[in-house]
N, C-alpha and C positions, 0 to 999 in steps of 0.2 A: 504494499499499500504506499503510495506517496503523500504525503499532505505540507502544506504549507505552517510555517509556524511565525509567529509575531504578527503585529499587526501591519496592513497591507500598506500603510503609509510610512512604516518606519523603514530607514535603509538597509536594517536587518532582517527583514522579511526575506526569506527564502524556503528552498524546498529540501526536505528529508523524506527517508523512507522506511519502514518498519516490515517485518516477516513474521508470520504465523502458520502455524501446521493447519489452523481453522479458520475461518473468518470472523468466527466470536473471540478469537485471541486464545491465547493471551499473546501480545503483539511485543518485539523484541526491535527494540529502535536499532538502526545501523550505525557503530560506533565512529565511523567516518562522516557522520551527516554535518552540516548540510552538503548534499551533493550541486546544490546549484544557490552561491551567493553573489554578493557583491562583485564585481570586477569593475572598478572605476577606469584602469587602463583600457578597456572594452565599452566602456560608458553604459555598464549594467549597474543599476541599482535597484536593490528589492525583487528579485526575481520570484516568482509563486505563481499559484492558481493555473495548475499543469493538468496536461491527460498525456497520454501516450500513445503511439498510435504504430503501425506496421507499415512496413513499404508496401505496394502492390504486390510484389514479388514474396513477401515476407522474410527476405532476407536484412532488413535493416530494422532498426526502432528508431523511433523519433520521441521528442519529450517536447510540447509547446507550450510556453506559459508566457508571462507578460512580466513586464519590468517597466521601471517609473520612467515616465517622458522627460521629466526635469530632475535631474541629479542634485541641484542644490535645493527646492523646495518638492519634495516626495508628495504626491498626493495620489487621488484617483485617478488620474490622467495616465494611461498606460498604453505602452509599446508591445506588439506581438515579437515572440522570437520563436525559433524553432531550431533544435541541435539535435545530433545525432545522440544515443544514448546507447550505452554498452551494456549487456549482461555478460558477465565474465566465467568463466567454467566453475568457481568457486559461488556461484550465485550472488555475487556484488554487482552493483550498478553502479556506473559512472557516466558521466557525462561529458562528449566534446564540446565543452562552453562552460561559461556562456559567452555568447558572441550576437553580432548584430552583422556579421560579415555574410555576402552572398556564398551561398554553398551549392555544390553539385548537386544535381537533381536523384531523388533517392534512385537504387537500382530498379530496376522494371517499368520505369515511367520514359517513355519514347517523347521524343521533343516534337 
């Protein structure tokens, strides 16, 4: 389960995840949280409110989320972001981001 932590207007708003053997818990938070957090060098502040999707051929996974439009005065005005997410052999997740740079199309998408 992915989730957002902290208040959306807080620069420390970010994304973490927890795992469980059943939907009703007991949930265990990933020790490496957050998997998405501020990166002011990329002009990303307050990434959160996310969903995970697969590429059309199901070979890649993506995390879609929003971040603050204004780094100086974080508010409800947000920008959409999308980055690749990796599920490692040990089951842990990592995000190839955060970023706002153009990215190649997902595998299985024709131009």
